[in-house]
C-alpha positions as CSV (number, residue, x, y, z in Angstrom):
1,M,-41.3,24.9,-69.2
2,N,-42.2,21.6,-70.7
3,R,-43.8,23.0,-73.8
4,T,-40.6,24.0,-75.4
5,R,-39.8,23.4,-79.0
6,S,-39.3,19.8,-79.8
7,R,-35.8,18.8,-80.7
8,R,-33.7,15.7,-80.9
9,P,-31.4,14.8,-77.9
10,R,-27.8,15.9,-78.3
11,F,-26.5,12.6,-79.6
12,R,-27.2,10.5,-82.6
13,A,-29.5,7.6,-81.7
14,L,-29.3,4.3,-83.6
15,P,-32.1,2.0,-84.5
16,V,-33.0,-0.7,-82.0
17,A,-31.4,-3.4,-84.0
18,R,-28.1,-1.7,-84.2
19,V,-28.2,-0.9,-80.4
20,M,-28.8,-4.6,-79.8
21,V,-25.8,-5.6,-81.9
22,F,-23.6,-3.3,-79.8
23,A,-25.2,-4.7,-76.7
24,I,-24.4,-8.3,-77.6
25,V,-20.8,-7.4,-78.5
26,A,-20.4,-5.3,-75.3
27,L,-21.8,-8.0,-73.0
28,A,-19.7,-10.7,-74.7
29,A,-16.6,-8.7,-74.3
30,G,-17.1,-8.2,-70.6
31,P,-15.7,-5.3,-68.5
32,A,-13.4,-4.0,-71.2
33,I,-16.2,-2.6,-73.4
34,V,-18.7,0.1,-72.7
35,I,-21.6,0.7,-75.1
36,G,-21.5,3.7,-77.4
37,Y,-24.1,5.1,-79.7
38,D,-21.9,5.9,-82.7
39,R,-19.2,3.4,-82.0
40,L,-17.9,1.0,-79.3
41,H,-15.5,2.7,-76.9
42,P,-12.8,0.4,-75.4
43,V,-12.6,1.5,-71.8
44,A,-10.7,-0.2,-69.0
45,M,-13.3,-0.9,-66.4
46,S,-12.3,-1.9,-62.8
47,S,-14.4,-4.1,-60.6
48,P,-15.5,-2.3,-57.4
49,T,-12.8,-3.0,-54.8
50,A,-13.4,-0.4,-52.1
51,G,-17.0,-1.2,-51.5
52,P,-20.2,-0.4,-53.4
53,N,-20.9,3.2,-54.4
54,S,-17.7,4.7,-53.2
55,A,-15.6,7.0,-55.4
56,S,-12.8,4.5,-55.5
57,S,-15.2,1.7,-56.4
58,A,-16.5,3.3,-59.5
59,I,-15.2,2.6,-63.0
60,S,-11.6,3.5,-63.9
61,S,-10.2,6.9,-64.3
62,T,-10.4,6.7,-68.1
63,G,-14.2,7.1,-67.7
64,V,-16.9,6.7,-70.2
65,P,-16.6,9.2,-73.1
66,R,-19.5,11.6,-73.3
67,L,-21.4,11.7,-76.5
68,T,-21.6,15.5,-76.6
69,P,-19.7,18.1,-74.5
70,A,-21.6,18.9,-71.3
71,R,-21.5,22.7,-71.9
72,S,-24.2,23.3,-69.3
73,R,-22.3,21.5,-66.5
74,A,-20.4,23.4,-63.9
75,P,-16.9,22.1,-63.1
76,S,-17.2,19.0,-60.9
77,G,-14.8,20.6,-58.4
78,S,-17.0,23.6,-57.7
79,V,-19.3,23.7,-54.7
80,T,-22.9,24.7,-54.9
81,T,-23.5,26.9,-51.9
82,I,-26.2,26.0,-49.4
83,S,-26.3,28.6,-46.7
84,P,-28.2,28.5,-43.4
85,A,-30.3,31.4,-44.6
86,E,-31.4,29.4,-47.7
87,S,-31.9,26.1,-45.8
88,T,-35.2,25.7,-44.0
89,T,-36.5,22.7,-42.3
90,S,-40.1,23.4,-43.4
91,A,-39.9,23.9,-47.1
92,P,-43.4,23.8,-48.6
93,S,-44.7,20.6,-50.0
94,A,-45.0,20.6,-53.8
95,T,-46.6,17.3,-54.3
96,G,-49.7,16.3,-56.3
97,S,-51.4,13.1,-57.2
98,W,-49.7,10.4,-59.3
99,E,-51.2,7.6,-61.4
100,V,-49.0,4.6,-62.4
101,R,-49.6,2.6,-65.5
102,G,-47.7,0.3,-67.7
103,A,-46.3,1.8,-70.9
104,P,-48.3,1.5,-74.1
105,A,-48.1,-1.9,-75.8
106,E,-45.9,-0.7,-78.7
107,V,-43.5,1.1,-76.4
108,A,-43.3,-2.0,-74.1
109,A,-42.7,-4.3,-77.1
110,S,-39.8,-2.1,-78.3
111,F,-38.3,-2.0,-74.8
112,E,-38.5,-5.7,-74.4
113,E,-36.8,-6.3,-77.8
114,A,-34.0,-3.8,-76.9
115,T,-33.3,-5.2,-73.5
116,R,-33.7,-9.0,-74.1
117,G,-30.8,-10.9,-72.6
118,L,-29.5,-8.1,-70.4
119,G,-31.0,-9.5,-67.2
120,V,-33.8,-8.3,-65.0
121,V,-34.5,-4.7,-66.1
122,G,-36.9,-2.0,-65.0
123,V,-37.6,1.6,-65.9
124,A,-40.1,4.2,-64.6
125,Y,-40.6,7.6,-66.2
126,A,-42.8,10.7,-66.1
127,V,-42.8,14.2,-67.4
128,V,-41.8,16.5,-64.6
129,G,-44.5,18.1,-62.5
130,R,-46.3,18.1,-59.2
131,G,-48.2,15.0,-60.2
132,G,-49.3,13.2,-63.3
133,L,-48.7,9.9,-65.0
134,I,-45.9,7.5,-64.3
135,R,-45.2,4.8,-66.9
136,T,-43.4,1.6,-66.1
137,L,-41.4,-0.9,-68.3
138,G,-39.8,-4.2,-67.6
139,T,-40.1,-6.4,-64.5
140,W,-37.7,-4.9,-62.0
141,R,-39.6,-2.7,-59.5
142,T,-37.9,-2.2,-56.2
143,G,-34.7,-3.1,-54.3
144,P,-31.9,-1.6,-52.2
145,A,-31.3,2.0,-53.0
146,W,-27.6,1.8,-52.6
147,S,-26.0,5.2,-53.3
148,T,-29.1,6.7,-54.9
149,S,-30.2,7.2,-51.3
150,K,-27.5,9.8,-50.9
151,V,-29.8,12.2,-52.7
152,P,-32.5,12.4,-49.9
153,V,-29.8,12.2,-47.3
154,A,-28.1,15.3,-48.9
155,I,-31.5,17.1,-49.1
156,A,-32.1,16.5,-45.4
157,A,-28.5,17.5,-44.5
158,G,-28.9,20.7,-46.5
159,R,-31.7,21.7,-44.1
160,H,-29.5,21.1,-41.1
161,P,-26.1,22.4,-42.3
162,T,-22.9,22.4,-40.4
163,G,-19.6,24.1,-41.5
164,E,-18.7,21.1,-43.7
165,T,-22.1,20.3,-45.1
166,Q,-21.5,21.8,-48.6
167,Q,-18.2,19.9,-49.2
168,L,-19.7,16.7,-47.9
169,I,-22.8,17.0,-50.2
170,Q,-20.5,17.7,-53.1
171,A,-18.4,14.6,-52.4
172,A,-21.4,12.4,-51.8
173,L,-23.3,13.3,-54.9
174,T,-20.6,14.0,-57.5
175,R,-18.2,11.2,-56.5
176,S,-20.5,8.9,-54.6
177,D,-18.2,9.2,-51.6
178,N,-19.4,6.8,-48.9
179,A,-17.4,8.5,-46.0
180,A,-19.0,11.9,-46.9
181,A,-22.5,10.4,-47.0
182,E,-21.9,8.7,-43.6
183,A,-20.7,12.1,-42.2
184,L,-23.9,13.7,-43.4
185,W,-25.9,10.9,-41.8
186,A,-24.0,11.4,-38.5
187,N,-24.6,15.1,-38.6
188,L,-28.3,14.4,-38.8
189,G,-28.1,12.4,-35.6
190,G,-27.6,8.9,-37.1
191,G,-30.0,6.0,-36.6
192,G,-33.7,6.6,-36.2
193,T,-33.2,10.4,-35.8
194,A,-31.5,10.7,-39.2
195,A,-33.9,8.3,-40.8
196,A,-36.9,10.3,-39.6
197,L,-35.4,13.5,-41.0
198,V,-34.8,11.9,-44.4
199,D,-38.3,10.4,-44.4
200,D,-39.7,13.9,-43.9
201,Q,-38.0,15.1,-47.1
202,L,-39.2,12.1,-49.1
203,R,-42.8,12.8,-47.9
204,R,-42.4,16.4,-48.9
205,L,-41.2,15.4,-52.4
206,G,-44.1,13.0,-53.0
207,D,-42.8,9.7,-51.8
208,D,-45.2,8.5,-49.1
209,E,-44.2,4.8,-49.2
210,T,-40.5,4.6,-48.6
211,R,-39.1,4.1,-45.1
212,V,-35.4,4.9,-44.7
213,Q,-33.5,2.1,-43.1
214,A,-32.2,3.3,-39.7
215,S,-29.8,0.5,-38.7
216,R,-26.9,-1.2,-40.3
217,V,-28.6,-4.4,-41.5
218,R,-25.8,-5.5,-43.8
219,P,-22.4,-4.5,-42.3
220,P,-20.3,-2.8,-43.5
221,F,-22.8,-1.2,-45.9
222,T,-24.5,2.0,-44.9
223,P,-28.0,1.8,-43.3
224,F,-29.6,4.2,-45.7
225,G,-28.1,2.4,-48.7
226,Q,-30.1,-0.7,-47.8
227,T,-33.4,1.3,-47.9
228,M,-35.9,-0.4,-50.2
229,W,-36.7,2.3,-52.8
230,S,-38.9,1.6,-55.8
231,L,-38.4,3.1,-59.3
232,E,-41.9,4.7,-59.1
233,A,-41.1,6.4,-55.8
234,Q,-37.8,7.7,-57.3
235,V,-39.6,9.2,-60.3
236,R,-42.0,11.0,-58.0
237,V,-39.2,12.5,-56.0
238,A,-37.2,13.5,-59.1
239,A,-40.2,15.0,-60.9
240,T,-41.3,17.0,-57.8
241,L,-37.7,18.1,-57.0
242,S,-37.5,19.5,-60.5
243,C,-40.4,21.8,-59.8
244,S,-39.4,22.9,-56.3
245,P,-38.5,26.6,-55.9
246,D,-36.8,25.8,-52.6
247,R,-33.1,27.0,-52.7
248,T,-31.8,23.9,-51.1
249,D,-33.6,21.7,-53.5
250,R,-32.2,23.7,-56.4
251,A,-28.7,23.5,-55.0
252,I,-29.0,19.7,-54.7
253,L,-30.2,19.4,-58.4
254,A,-27.3,21.6,-59.5
255,T,-24.8,19.3,-57.7
256,M,-26.4,16.2,-59.3
257,G,-25.5,17.9,-62.6
258,K,-21.8,17.7,-61.7
259,V,-21.2,14.0,-61.4
260,V,-17.6,13.0,-62.2
261,P,-16.9,11.8,-65.8
262,E,-16.1,8.2,-64.8
263,Q,-19.6,7.8,-63.5
264,H,-21.3,9.1,-66.7
265,W,-22.7,5.8,-67.8
266,G,-26.4,5.4,-68.3
267,L,-28.4,8.7,-67.8
268,G,-25.1,10.5,-67.6
269,R,-24.8,10.2,-71.4
270,F,-27.5,12.7,-71.9
271,D,-26.1,16.2,-72.1
272,G,-27.1,18.3,-69.1
273,A,-28.5,15.4,-67.1
274,A,-28.9,15.7,-63.3
275,F,-28.7,12.1,-61.8
276,K,-27.3,9.8,-59.2
277,G,-26.3,6.2,-59.5
278,G,-26.1,3.4,-57.0
279,W,-24.7,-0.1,-57.2
280,G,-23.9,-3.0,-54.9
281,P,-23.9,-6.8,-54.5
282,N,-26.6,-9.0,-53.0
283,P,-25.4,-11.6,-50.4
284,A,-24.5,-13.9,-53.3
285,G,-22.2,-11.3,-54.8
286,R,-24.4,-10.4,-57.8
287,Y,-24.7,-6.7,-58.5
288,L,-27.7,-4.4,-58.8
289,V,-27.0,-1.3,-60.8
290,R,-29.4,1.6,-60.8
291,Q,-29.8,5.3,-61.5
292,F,-32.4,8.1,-61.3
293,G,-32.6,11.7,-62.3
294,L,-33.7,14.2,-64.9
295,I,-33.0,14.2,-68.6
296,K,-34.1,16.4,-71.5
297,L,-35.6,14.4,-74.4
298,N,-37.0,16.1,-77.5
299,G,-37.4,19.3,-75.6
300,V,-39.3,17.8,-72.7
301,T,-37.8,17.1,-69.2
302,L,-38.4,13.6,-68.0
303,A,-37.8,12.1,-64.5
304,V,-36.4,8.6,-65.1
305,A,-35.4,5.8,-62.8
306,M,-33.9,2.6,-64.0
307,A,-32.3,-0.5,-62.7
308,V,-30.8,-3.8,-63.8
309,E,-29.7,-7.1,-62.2
310,P,-27.4,-8.1,-65.1
311,S,-27.4,-11.7,-66.3
312,S,-23.7,-12.0,-65.5
313,G,-24.1,-10.5,-62.1
314,S,-21.1,-8.1,-62.6
315,F,-21.0,-4.3,-62.1
316,A,-19.5,-3.7,-65.5
317,S,-22.3,-5.7,-67.3
318,G,-24.8,-3.6,-65.3
319,T,-23.4,-0.3,-66.5
320,T,-23.3,-1.6,-70.0
321,A,-27.0,-2.7,-69.7
322,L,-28.0,0.7,-68.5
323,G,-26.2,2.1,-71.5
324,V,-28.4,0.0,-73.8
325,V,-31.5,1.3,-71.9
326,T,-30.2,4.9,-72.4
327,G,-29.8,4.2,-76.1
328,W,-33.3,3.0,-76.3
329,L,-34.6,6.0,-74.4
330,A,-32.9,8.3,-76.9
331,Q,-34.8,6.9,-79.9
332,S,-38.1,5.9,-78.2
333,G,-40.1,9.0,-78.7
334,L,-41.4,8.8,-75.1
335,P,-42.4,12.4,-74.7
336,G,-44.8,11.9,-77.5
337,T,-46.7,9.3,-75.5
338,M,-47.0,11.3,-72.3
339,P,-49.2,14.2,-71.1
340,V,-47.2,17.3,-70.3
341,P,-48.4,18.8,-67.0
342,G,-45.4,20.9,-66.2
343,C,-44.6,22.7,-63.0
């Protein structure tokens, strides 16, 4: 599926220099500006007030305008069905071996130029497959998963469904609803029992290093949200998930393609992306903003994970910074530097 005809992504990318001009203007303007690729979009951004990663703590209802219509997306209100007959606890493992390397020197230099001044930034990426080469950029490597952890929680919950599982998964993945994610966690048994079930799914999807946090180490934040999850491990999970024939896995990916418009910053600006974001403050109140998922770039599907600890420490600056990274991805030519193993 990855040897499809090469084509440009569905929005117009700007040269790095122009992206940087927009980035400087956006960061200087603060939370009222969100980066755009053809123009700057004034958007009223709200600081998270109901806790990190909740639907009500995301950016304001005006949202981030998409660069192209997401014709391939289903309505965000629709529910992707996961039935008990389709949800098995022993779905086959689809993992292979992965090699991790830094990006080629010219790619790394371009990335450093584009992201200079944004904060501590990191990206990992790979062509989807059951193994292959993961490339890394920047200096950020690992940290709290925040709401990106809702993806493996949802995958585990989809294999142990109750009558409300479908609606809870929908809310947790499309709106980043904390209460829904905690309900899924509780339905898995909570604590160590739930953590072990989520760990099982991470292992099945190629992540053999992450250990899901079982206890609430930073009240009132969720246990699983404080799991330390590296960008490289997220890429392995996304790349393997993309190739999985399992029906529950396919339903989770479909739901990740229905994220509400107000959370379409970063990877959400690629038409047809399947992704999940997470964000939250450290004990000093400075935000980490991160995302992972699948995008189509020049006809090739990439698994991408990225994160930033913005220089200003604010959530709004973090989403703006990931917008700059997204703009760089669009014009980087990354698939041309990668082997294409496919599924």
